[in-house]
C-alpha positions in Angstrom: 34.3 17.2 -2.4 34.4 14.7 -5.4 36.3 11.5 -4.9 39.0 10.6 -7.5 37.6 7.9 -9.8 40.3 5.3 -9.2 38.5 2.5 -7.4 35.6 1.3 -9.5 33.2 3.0 -7.2 30.6 5.5 -8.3 31.8 9.1 -8.3 30.3 11.3 -5.5 28.2 14.1 -7.1 26.4 15.8 -4.2 25.3 15.5 -0.6 22.3 17.3 0.8 20.6 17.7 4.1 16.8 17.1 4.3 14.7 18.4 7.2 12.1 16.0 8.6 8.6 16.3 7.1 5.5 14.2 6.7 7.2 11.9 4.2 10.5 11.2 5.8 12.6 11.8 9.0 15.6 14.0 9.1 18.0 12.6 6.5 21.0 13.1 4.3 20.7 12.4 0.6 23.8 11.5 -1.3 24.0 11.1 -5.1 26.8 9.4 -7.1 27.4 9.5 -10.8 27.6 6.4 -12.9 29.8 6.5 -16.0 28.5 3.9 -18.5 27.6 3.5 -22.1 24.3 5.0 -23.2 22.3 1.7 -23.4 19.0 3.5 -24.0 17.5 0.9 -26.4 15.0 -0.4 -23.9 13.9 3.1 -22.9 13.4 4.1 -26.6 11.6 0.9 -27.5 9.2 1.0 -24.5 8.5 4.7 -24.9 7.6 4.1 -28.6 5.4 1.1 -27.9 3.6 2.7 -25.0 3.2 6.1 -26.8 4.3 7.7 -23.5 7.0 10.1 -22.4 10.6 9.0 -21.8 10.3 10.6 -18.3 7.5 8.2 -17.2 9.0 5.2 -18.9 12.4 6.0 -17.6 11.2 6.2 -14.1 9.6 2.7 -14.5 12.9 1.3 -15.7 14.9 2.9 -12.9 12.4 1.4 -10.4 12.8 -2.1 -11.9 16.6 -1.7 -12.0 16.6 -0.6 -8.4 14.8 -3.8 -7.4 17.3 -5.9 -9.3 20.2 -4.1 -7.6 18.8 -4.5 -4.2 18.0 -8.2 -4.7 21.5 -8.8 -6.0 23.5 -6.8 -3.6 21.4 -6.3 -0.5 21.9 -2.5 -0.7 19.3 0.1 0.0 20.6 2.3 -2.8 18.3 3.5 -5.6 19.1 3.9 -9.3 18.0 7.1 -11.0 18.5 9.4 -14.0 18.3 6.5 -16.5 21.0 4.5 -14.8 23.5 7.4 -14.6 23.1 7.9 -10.9 22.7 6.0 -7.7 21.2 7.6 -4.6 21.6 6.7 -1.0 19.8 8.2 2.0 20.6 7.8 5.7 18.5 8.9 8.6 20.1 11.2 11.1 19.8 9.8 14.7 18.3 12.0 17.4 21.0 13.6 19.6 19.8 11.4 22.5 20.6 8.2 20.6 24.1 6.7 20.2 25.7 8.0 17.0 26.4 4.5 15.7 23.0 3.1 16.4 20.1 4.3 14.2 17.9 1.7 15.8 18.0 3.3 19.2 20.6 1.1 21.0 23.1 3.4 22.7 25.8 0.7 22.8 28.6 1.7 20.4 29.0 -0.8 17.6 32.0 -1.9 15.7 32.9 0.0 12.5 31.3 -1.3 9.4 33.4 -3.6 7.2 33.7 -1.8 3.9 35.0 -3.0 0.6 38.0 -1.3 -0.9 35.7 0.6 -3.3 33.5 1.8 -0.4 36.5 2.7 1.8 38.0 4.8 -1.0 34.9 6.9 -1.3 34.1 7.3 2.5 36.5 10.3 3.1 34.9 12.3 0.3 31.4 11.4 1.6 32.3 12.6 5.1 33.7 15.9 3.8 30.6 16.5 1.7 28.3 15.7 4.6 30.3 18.0 6.9 29.6 20.8 4.4 25.9 19.9 3.9 24.8 19.3 7.5 23.7 22.2 9.8 26.0 23.0 12.6 23.8 21.2 15.1 24.2 17.9 13.2 27.8 18.0 12.0 28.8 15.6 14.8 27.0 12.9 12.9 29.0 13.3 9.7 31.4 10.5 10.3 28.9 7.9 11.2 26.5 8.9 8.4 29.4 8.7 5.9 30.1 5.2 7.1 26.4 4.2 6.7 26.3 5.7 3.2 29.6 4.1 2.1 28.4 0.7 3.4 25.4 0.8 1.0 27.4 1.9 -2.0 27.4 -0.6 -4.9 30.1 -0.6 -7.5 29.6 0.9 -11.0 29.5 -2.5 -12.5 26.8 -3.6 -10.2 24.7 -0.6 -11.0 25.2 -0.9 -14.7 24.4 -4.7 -14.7 21.2 -4.0 -12.7 20.1 -1.2 -15.1 20.4 -3.7 -18.0 18.4 -6.4 -16.3 14.8 -5.2 -16.9 13.0 -6.7 -20.0 10.5 -5.0 -22.2 7.8 -7.2 -20.8 8.7 -6.2 -17.3 8.6 -2.5 -18.2 5.2 -2.8 -19.8 3.8 -4.8 -16.8 5.2 -2.2 -14.3 4.0 0.7 -16.4 0.5 -0.8 -16.6 0.5 -1.3 -12.8 1.4 2.3 -12.2 -0.5 4.1 -15.0 -3.2 1.7 -16.1 -4.3 -0.3 -13.0 -7.8 -0.8 -14.4 -6.6 -2.2 -17.7 -8.4 0.3 -19.9 -5.7 1.3 -22.3 -2.9 -1.3 -22.4 -3.3 -4.6 -24.2 -3.9 -7.8 -22.2 -0.6 -9.6 -21.3 -1.7 -12.6 -23.3 -1.7 -10.6 -26.6 1.6 -8.8 -26.1 4.0 -11.4 -27.5 2.4 -11.2 -31.0 1.7 -7.5 -30.9 5.2 -6.5 -29.8 6.7 -8.2 -32.8 5.3 -5.5 -35.1 6.4 -1.8 -35.2 4.0 0.7 -33.8 3.6 4.3 -35.0 2.1 6.7 -32.5 0.9 9.0 -35.2 -1.3 6.2 -36.6 -3.4 6.1 -33.4 -7.0 7.5 -33.7 -7.2 11.1 -32.5 -9.9 10.2 -30.0 -7.6 8.0 -28.0 -5.9 10.9 -26.1 -9.1 12.7 -24.9 -10.6 9.3 -23.8 -7.6 8.5 -21.7 -7.6 12.0 -20.1 -11.3 11.9 -19.4 -11.2 8.5 -17.7 -8.0 8.6 -15.7 -5.9 10.9 -13.4 -4.3 13.9 -14.8 -0.8 12.4 -14.9 -1.8 9.3 -16.8 -0.3 9.4 -20.3 -2.5 9.0 -23.4 -2.2 5.5 -24.7 -2.8 4.5 -28.3 -6.2 2.9 -29.0 -4.1 0.1 -30.5 -3.4 -1.1 -27.0 -7.1 -1.0 -25.9 -8.9 -4.1 -24.8 
């Protein structure tokens, strides 16, 4: 199922079938592994400054990296797992729709033009999808594999995108997601000076965590009072 890592393309890790639900149509989900150096300095620094969990901050960095990847390459792929994975989904067309036409046009389209890296991985994707799809959907495996391969960036593109976010971007995005009312994070105008100094989460007043929990949703992390307005 796994493609040989000889082309510079991400390595196929898994393919799954997803039934339709309220959130998404009937889909396939394909994950590829990215082999890269650790490069976790930004995650460590942002987690320390925000006094948050690496899970939450890591998700913010992945989202920012995904935006950079999509803007640079035009792919619909997403970066995940702290830059060690890239995920691509493809929607399974209804049986009444032409297999090569997810938009509904029954006219058969020409095969996608793939790069050498994408073409090298396509057979492994099709094999994995053939195993993952239910029997009633196996006929779509070839076209879906082509759609997924067409969206696949190279390892270098994923790695470059993961290293694009800055500390300021991470804090801004984190504030947007977890502190939309601006109650706990410092104003942007004060960050340049404040971020020049080390912060120790253990030095924060003990009252900071209960205050954050009482005034925000359950999943919002406790933010040090040092970041309050």
